[in-house]
C-alpha positions, 0 to 999 in steps of 0.5 A: 785412787787406783786399786789392783785388779787380779783379773786384769793382772792375769791378762797377757795381750802380747803388746809391745813393751814400753821402754821408759827413761826415768826423769825423776823430780827436781824439787828437794822436798826431802831435804833435812828429812830421814827415811827408813826402808824395810825389805821382805822377800827375794833378791828382786825386792832387795834390788827394788829397795835399792831403787827406792833408796836411790829415789828418796836420796835424789830428793834430799832424804837421808837414810836412818837406822832408827824407825822412831825418828824417821820422817818416812818408813817404807815397807817393800813387801813380798807376797810369795808366802803367808808368813811374809804377809803376817810379818808385814801386818805385824810390823804395821802394828809397831808403826801404829804405836810409834805414830800414836805416841812418839812420832805422829807425823811419820809417813808410812808406805807400802810397796812391793808384791803385797801392794799388788794384791787386791785383797791386801789393799782392801784390807789396808783401806779398811783396817790400816787407815794410818798407812799413808800411801801404797805403790805397786810394782809396776809404777815404782818409778812414780813413788816420789810423786805419791809421797809428794802429793801426800805431803802437799795435800795430806790425802792418802795416796793409793796407786797400784796399776794392774797391767802387763808392765813397762821397763823403766831405765835409769832409776837412781840406785843406792847399792847396799854393797860396794863390791857385789851388785844386783842387775835386773835383766827381766821382769815378770813371769808368764809361767803361772805355776798354780801356787804362785802369785808372782805372775799377778804381782809382777806382770808379764815377762819383760826383758831389758835390752841387752845393750843396757844390761851390758853397759850397766855391768861395764859401769859397775866394773869401772866403779870397782865392783867384783861381782854382778848377779843377773836377776829375774823371776825367771832369768832363763826366759831372758830375751824370748819376748824381744829377740829371735836370736839372742837368749840368756846364754848369749847374755851370759857370754857378753857379760862374762866378756866384760871382764868383771870377775864374777857373774851369777844369775837367779832364779832359774826355771828348769823348763827354760834351762838350755844345753847352751846355757850349761856350756857357757857356764862351763866355758867361762871361769868368771861365770860362777859354778853355782846354780839355783835350780828349783825342783818344787816336787819329785812327783810327776803327778804333783809337778803337773798339778803345779803346772811346772811344765817338766817331769822329774826325769827331765829335771834329772837329765838337766841336773846331771848335765850341769854336774857333768859339764860344770867343774866343781858345781854346787846346786841348790833348790826349792821344794814345797811339801804338802801341796794339795793332793800330795800323798805319802808316796808323792812325798817319798818320791821327793825324798828319793830325788833329794837323795839322788841329787844330794843338793848343796842346800835347799829352801824348803816350805810347807804349802800355803795357799795364795788367794787368787791362785788356782792352787788355793781352789784345790779341794784335796788338802794336806793337814798342817800336822802332816805338812810339818812332819814332812817338812821336818823329815825333808829338812833332815835329809837336806841338812845331811847333804848340805853338811856333807858338801861343806865337809868336803871343802875342809882343808881346801883353798877357796877363792872368797869375795870378802864382803863385810865383818862377820856377824858371828865374830867381829874379829873376823871378816866374811865372804862367799866362795865361788860356790856361794858358800858363806865363810867366816874368815880369820883375817884383817879387815883390809881384805874387805872388797877383795877376792882372796885365797882362804883355807877352809878349817871347819865346816858346818851345815850352813857356813864355813870357817876359814883363814886367809892364805897370804 
């Protein structure tokens, strides 16, 4: 048994990164068995789940949409907010009922960021004895060995490594989409924002080698993919740990020059967002003009308490540079309200900045403390009632500008990558504009997988309606 240690997880010793090739397991111990994977959290977790599916299918498991009849259920978890914790533990109760009644042999496993939290693993050991295995983010490549050991010995498997982390290449992937693909470029984070658990659960910043990334994109292009999204907890830090003269601006250039039709990247930290990056985005038509630029707070006092390493003035300078240089850009953001010490005046500063930036959209959250982070120890707290009031007021402003941004698109023709049948209307298809706007499209199913012209007929706060232009 290897349990996580949050003190060890914080250490940064600047050791050389180990680059490892995944060698897998040859034995088909999953033959004639079915698996179910449920994902919580960010795009990194979504791509990790694609790797989990790839590893499971490499030993014979087949996917299932029915939990009750699956042989193995894996929860790939998120630790960023308390709500994610609650959802996972709530779903574990459902799995316990299934295990106690209809499917006693079902294997239940937990992966992802929650698995890297010491307090979570201790709680699982104490209260959730029906969880069969726990695998951390740093040793995801060893998942099959843990499952195989559980099957062979019937002993519970807990293996969570707390260290700076390696880079493992060639893990098999079952991609959810045939047209748009996630591509990891950097793992971990060294920013240590005071509210954030990610540097503890994901380890230090570790960049993949540029050749491996570019080759993956070329391979995806050859397979017919139209779009790639470059992923990292902080993509803007790409290359700083392994190169002296190569960074994200250079990588964006090389990926754009593969000729793949669309290139995106998430998530950015404003502190590492350079003028060179802005120029590259503006220079290449296939680098999409959509930028997610987390703000978190419009108050310099709160930004300092958050350890965000920039001021609102520096943020605005970057924001305005993007708006001025990148044609038809759309910018979204993240904002936290109710951070310890936030006064009404601090919150008003955030509202002022939102009114100035007029974001295309925002992910807004009320602060929730994560155990073992500095913010969890801050004494000056904001009441839940005040947090909810501020969140409501913020959302009213955010939704106003989101709706206005969408309304400006009515009557225009937008290029959309059509990805699927619309969830709202099965007689329509859906896709995304270059600016990452969701469009429900009146058009044939044969459009799926293509980039087509769509006339926007109606705009809502969170989506658009359109019709295919032949």
